[in-house]
C-alpha positions as CSV (number, residue, x, y, z in Angstrom):
1,X,8.0,-45.0,-5.1
2,X,6.6,-42.5,-2.3
3,X,6.3,-38.9,-3.2
4,X,8.4,-35.8,-1.6
5,X,6.1,-33.5,-0.1
6,X,7.6,-30.2,0.9
7,X,5.8,-28.8,4.3
8,X,6.2,-24.9,4.5
9,X,5.7,-23.2,8.3
10,X,6.0,-19.5,8.7
11,X,7.5,-18.9,12.2
12,X,7.5,-15.6,13.5
13,X,7.6,-15.0,18.0
14,X,5.4,-18.5,19.0
15,X,7.9,-20.2,21.3
16,X,5.2,-21.5,23.3
17,X,3.8,-22.9,20.6
18,X,6.5,-24.1,17.8
19,X,7.7,-27.2,19.9
20,X,4.1,-28.8,19.6
21,X,3.8,-28.3,16.0
22,X,7.2,-29.3,14.6
23,X,6.7,-32.6,16.7
24,X,3.4,-33.5,15.2
25,X,5.0,-32.9,11.7
26,X,8.2,-35.1,12.2
27,X,6.4,-37.7,13.8
28,X,3.6,-38.1,10.7
29,X,3.5,-41.9,9.8
30,X,4.4,-40.4,6.0
31,X,7.9,-40.4,6.1
32,X,8.8,-38.7,2.9
33,X,9.0,-35.3,4.0
34,X,11.0,-31.7,3.5
35,X,10.1,-29.7,6.6
36,X,10.8,-25.9,5.4
37,X,11.1,-23.5,8.7
38,X,11.2,-19.6,7.4
39,X,11.9,-17.5,10.7
40,X,10.4,-14.4,9.9
41,X,12.7,-12.4,12.1
42,X,11.8,-14.0,15.5
43,X,12.2,-11.7,18.0
44,X,12.0,-14.7,21.2
45,X,13.6,-18.8,20.7
46,X,11.6,-19.1,18.0
47,X,14.7,-19.6,15.4
48,X,16.9,-21.3,17.7
49,X,13.8,-24.2,18.3
50,X,14.0,-24.2,14.2
51,X,17.6,-24.6,14.6
52,X,18.1,-26.9,17.3
53,X,15.1,-29.6,15.1
54,X,17.4,-28.8,11.6
55,X,20.3,-30.6,13.5
56,X,18.2,-34.0,14.8
57,X,16.2,-34.9,11.6
58,X,17.8,-34.0,8.1
59,X,14.2,-33.3,6.8
60,X,14.6,-29.9,8.4
61,X,15.5,-26.8,6.9
62,X,15.5,-23.9,8.2
63,X,15.7,-20.4,6.7
64,X,16.6,-17.0,8.7
65,X,15.2,-14.0,6.7
66,X,14.4,-10.2,7.8
67,X,10.8,-9.5,9.6
68,X,8.5,-9.3,6.1
69,X,4.9,-11.0,7.0
70,X,3.3,-14.5,6.1
71,X,2.4,-13.7,2.4
72,X,6.3,-13.2,2.4
73,X,7.5,-15.6,4.4
74,X,5.0,-18.5,2.5
75,X,6.8,-17.1,-0.8
76,X,9.9,-17.6,0.4
77,X,9.5,-20.9,1.3
78,X,8.2,-22.1,-1.8
79,X,11.1,-20.7,-3.7
80,X,13.1,-23.5,-1.5
81,X,10.7,-26.5,-2.0
82,X,11.8,-29.5,-3.6
83,X,8.9,-32.0,-3.5
84,X,6.4,-32.4,-6.1
85,X,4.2,-31.5,-3.4
86,X,3.6,-28.8,-1.2
87,X,1.6,-27.7,2.2
88,X,1.8,-25.2,4.5
89,X,1.5,-25.1,8.3
90,X,0.7,-22.5,10.7
91,X,3.1,-22.7,12.9
92,X,0.6,-22.5,16.5
93,X,-1.1,-24.9,14.7
94,X,-0.3,-29.0,15.4
95,X,-1.4,-32.2,13.1
96,X,-2.6,-35.5,13.9
97,X,-0.2,-38.8,12.9
98,X,-1.5,-39.6,9.8
99,X,-2.5,-36.4,8.2
100,X,-0.2,-36.5,5.9
101,X,-0.3,-40.4,5.3
102,X,-4.4,-39.7,4.1
103,X,-3.6,-36.9,1.8
104,X,-1.1,-38.7,-0.4
105,X,-3.3,-42.1,-0.9
106,X,-6.0,-40.0,-1.5
107,X,-4.3,-37.9,-4.6
108,X,-2.8,-41.6,-5.7
109,X,-5.9,-43.3,-5.5
110,X,-7.9,-40.0,-7.3
111,X,-5.7,-38.7,-9.5
112,X,-6.1,-35.4,-7.9
113,X,-3.8,-32.3,-8.6
114,X,-5.4,-31.1,-4.5
115,X,-6.1,-32.6,-1.5
116,X,-8.1,-31.0,1.6
117,X,-9.1,-32.3,4.5
118,X,-11.2,-31.5,7.9
119,X,-9.8,-30.0,10.5
120,X,-10.5,-29.3,14.1
121,X,-10.8,-25.7,16.0
122,X,-9.2,-26.4,19.0
123,X,-9.5,-23.6,22.1
124,X,-7.6,-26.4,24.6
125,X,-7.8,-29.9,25.5
126,X,-11.5,-29.7,26.9
127,X,-12.9,-27.5,23.8
128,X,-12.3,-29.2,20.4
129,X,-14.7,-28.7,17.8
130,X,-14.3,-30.9,14.4
131,X,-15.5,-28.6,11.7
132,X,-18.1,-31.1,10.3
133,X,-20.0,-34.0,12.0
134,X,-19.6,-36.6,9.4
135,X,-17.5,-38.6,7.2
136,X,-17.8,-36.6,4.0
137,X,-16.0,-37.5,0.9
138,X,-16.0,-36.3,-2.7
139,X,-14.3,-35.9,-5.8
140,X,-14.7,-32.9,-7.3
141,X,-13.6,-30.5,-10.3
142,X,-13.0,-26.8,-10.1
143,X,-16.4,-25.2,-10.2
144,X,-17.3,-27.9,-7.4
145,X,-14.7,-27.1,-5.1
146,X,-14.7,-22.7,-5.6
147,X,-18.2,-23.3,-4.7
148,X,-17.5,-25.5,-1.5
149,X,-15.2,-22.6,-0.4
150,X,-17.6,-19.9,-0.4
151,X,-20.4,-22.1,1.3
152,X,-18.3,-21.9,5.0
153,X,-19.9,-25.4,5.2
154,X,-17.3,-27.7,4.0
155,X,-14.1,-26.4,3.9
156,X,-12.8,-22.8,3.4
157,X,-10.2,-20.9,1.8
158,X,-7.1,-21.6,4.1
159,X,-4.2,-23.5,2.9
160,X,-3.3,-25.2,5.8
161,X,-6.2,-27.8,5.6
162,X,-4.6,-28.8,1.6
163,X,-1.8,-30.4,-0.3
164,X,-1.1,-29.0,-3.3
165,X,1.0,-30.4,-6.3
166,X,3.5,-27.7,-6.4
167,X,3.6,-26.9,-10.0
168,X,0.2,-25.4,-9.6
169,X,1.8,-22.1,-8.0
170,X,3.8,-21.2,-11.2
171,X,3.5,-18.0,-11.6
172,X,1.2,-17.5,-8.4
173,X,2.4,-15.6,-5.2
174,X,0.5,-14.8,-2.2
175,X,0.0,-10.9,-2.0
176,X,2.6,-8.8,0.2
177,X,0.7,-7.0,2.5
178,X,-2.5,-8.4,2.6
179,X,-3.6,-10.3,5.5
180,X,-6.2,-12.6,3.9
181,X,-3.4,-13.8,1.4
182,X,-5.0,-17.5,1.8
183,X,-8.0,-16.2,-0.3
184,X,-6.9,-14.4,-3.0
185,X,-4.4,-17.2,-3.8
186,X,-6.8,-20.9,-2.8
187,X,-9.6,-19.8,-5.9
188,X,-6.8,-19.3,-8.5
189,X,-5.3,-22.7,-7.6
190,X,-8.7,-24.3,-7.4
191,X,-9.4,-22.9,-10.6
192,X,-6.2,-24.5,-11.7
193,X,-6.7,-28.5,-10.8
194,X,-8.6,-30.8,-12.8
195,X,-9.4,-32.6,-9.8
196,X,-9.5,-31.8,-6.0
197,X,-10.4,-34.5,-3.7
198,X,-12.0,-33.8,-0.5
199,X,-12.1,-35.8,2.5
200,X,-14.0,-34.2,5.7
201,X,-12.3,-36.1,8.8
202,X,-10.7,-33.8,10.9
203,X,-6.6,-34.1,10.5
204,X,-5.6,-30.6,11.6
205,X,-5.3,-28.7,14.5
206,X,-6.6,-25.2,14.1
207,X,-5.7,-23.2,17.3
208,X,-7.3,-20.3,18.6
209,X,-5.8,-17.9,20.6
210,X,-5.7,-13.8,20.8
211,X,-2.9,-12.5,19.1
212,X,-2.7,-15.1,15.9
213,X,-2.8,-13.9,12.3
214,X,-5.7,-14.6,11.7
215,X,-7.4,-12.7,15.0
216,X,-6.0,-9.3,13.9
217,X,-8.9,-7.3,13.4
218,X,-7.4,-6.0,10.2
219,X,-7.7,-9.3,8.4
220,X,-11.6,-8.8,7.7
221,X,-11.3,-6.5,5.5
222,X,-9.4,-8.1,3.2
223,X,-11.0,-10.9,3.7
224,X,-13.8,-8.6,1.8
225,X,-11.5,-7.7,-1.1
226,X,-10.6,-11.3,-1.5
227,X,-14.3,-12.4,-1.8
228,X,-15.2,-9.1,-4.0
229,X,-12.3,-10.6,-6.4
230,X,-13.6,-14.0,-6.5
231,X,-17.4,-12.4,-6.6
232,X,-16.0,-10.9,-10.2
233,X,-14.0,-13.9,-11.1
234,X,-16.6,-16.1,-10.4
235,X,-19.8,-13.9,-11.9
236,X,-17.4,-14.3,-15.5
237,X,-15.9,-17.8,-15.3
238,X,-18.5,-19.3,-13.3
239,X,-21.7,-17.6,-13.6
240,X,-23.8,-21.0,-12.2
241,X,-22.3,-20.4,-9.2
242,X,-22.2,-16.8,-8.6
243,X,-25.0,-17.0,-5.1
244,X,-22.3,-18.8,-3.9
245,X,-19.3,-16.3,-4.0
246,X,-22.2,-13.2,-3.3
247,X,-22.9,-15.0,-0.2
248,X,-19.1,-15.5,1.0
249,X,-18.9,-11.5,0.1
250,X,-21.7,-10.2,1.8
251,X,-20.8,-12.2,5.0
252,X,-17.2,-10.4,4.8
253,X,-18.9,-7.1,5.0
254,X,-20.4,-8.0,7.7
255,X,-16.8,-9.5,9.3
256,X,-15.7,-5.7,8.6
257,X,-19.3,-4.1,9.8
258,X,-18.8,-6.7,13.3
259,X,-15.1,-5.1,13.5
260,X,-15.8,-1.3,12.9
261,X,-18.8,-2.0,15.7
262,X,-15.9,-3.1,18.3
263,X,-12.8,-1.7,17.2
264,X,-14.1,2.0,15.1
265,X,-16.9,3.5,16.3
266,X,-16.8,6.6,15.1
267,X,-17.0,5.5,11.7
268,X,-20.7,5.9,11.1
269,X,-19.9,6.3,7.7
270,X,-18.0,3.0,7.1
271,X,-20.7,1.6,8.6
272,X,-22.8,2.7,6.7
273,X,-21.7,1.7,3.6
274,X,-21.1,-1.7,4.3
275,X,-25.0,-1.6,5.5
276,X,-25.7,-0.9,1.9
277,X,-23.7,-3.3,0.4
278,X,-25.3,-5.5,2.6
279,X,-29.2,-4.5,2.2
280,X,-28.2,-4.5,-1.5
281,X,-27.8,-8.0,-1.6
282,X,-30.2,-9.7,1.5
283,X,-33.5,-10.6,-0.4
284,X,-31.0,-12.3,-3.0
285,X,-29.1,-14.5,-0.1
286,X,-32.1,-14.9,1.2
287,X,-33.8,-16.6,-1.4
288,X,-31.3,-18.3,-3.3
289,X,-28.3,-19.4,-0.5
290,X,-28.4,-22.2,1.9
291,X,-28.3,-20.2,5.2
292,X,-27.7,-21.9,8.7
293,X,-30.9,-21.3,11.2
294,X,-28.1,-19.0,12.5
295,X,-26.3,-17.0,9.9
296,X,-29.9,-16.5,8.4
297,X,-31.3,-14.8,12.0
298,X,-27.9,-12.8,11.9
299,X,-28.6,-11.4,8.9
300,X,-32.1,-10.2,9.2
301,X,-30.9,-8.7,13.0
302,X,-28.5,-7.1,11.0
303,X,-31.2,-5.8,7.9
304,X,-33.6,-5.1,10.0
305,X,-32.1,-3.6,13.7
306,X,-29.1,-2.2,13.8
307,X,-29.3,-1.1,17.4
308,X,-30.2,-4.8,18.4
309,X,-27.7,-6.5,16.3
310,X,-25.0,-4.2,17.5
311,X,-25.8,-5.2,21.0
312,X,-25.7,-8.5,20.1
313,X,-22.9,-8.9,19.1
314,X,-20.7,-7.4,21.5
315,X,-22.1,-9.6,24.3
316,X,-21.5,-12.3,21.6
317,X,-18.0,-11.1,21.4
318,X,-18.1,-10.4,25.5
319,X,-18.4,-14.5,25.5
320,X,-15.9,-15.3,22.6
321,X,-13.0,-13.5,24.6
322,X,-13.3,-15.4,27.3
323,X,-12.9,-18.6,25.6
324,X,-9.8,-17.3,24.5
325,X,-8.2,-16.0,27.4
326,X,-8.8,-19.4,28.7
327,X,-7.5,-21.4,25.4
328,X,-4.2,-18.9,25.6
């Protein structure tokens, strides 16, 4: 007997992308789904698009609410989810046809409470980059999963590449007012799960575009706060992987430092504070963690020559902005 999967999609002013997102969900080869579209007070035609799909397909349920942000929207969806399993999709993204069939088969085959898949970074039809190039597959315990989530090399801290047993969310909500709400929640769910299955084959298309929630310049500051929370949690409960959590925290600090370079050049005190944190942990990170060549060079340049790092980051950001403009 197939089990019901609730799919929660926060919707806010995404009329240009919403149809592709919904179509990719309704055309899934796994048919036992409960699609919950939560319209977060959209000012464009997004709400009407949701209603039109609800009229055509009984699996679609629409909730219209006052604008409250992604966290509040996801929490609303969770309260209405009827499935034994639950997942989330960002409304500007889309999925491969067998995404949820693969998730559910992996869950059933392994007895896991969380399934994780790979994903593509989607810029435009001519630039689609997979997170990993291999077909890595593993069944993990909580410690292993938290360790891998902090490394950036396997899966990340998002909820959209994961399917969860719904009862894992008991007593856990996405924190209101946070832009990096995923990380504040995901490590708690990984800790609760006795078994996690990870299939690196990519089934989710994560759209890169200017103006999306994840490109907001404030996200990195919340990422830093969440990474510090995870570091404190790991230090207490999983001391063997503290270096991995420290790595995640340091690079979250680098992310905030980068945004101060771009958006708040006058905040020299803020940059100096972050620089001290990065320098404090630099030797330990460089010695204990397996850094990619690019990350090692990035960290070394910032540590020993901040002015040159600033120049290099401006060049990198200019190139990235051009790619995102083309993607849009």
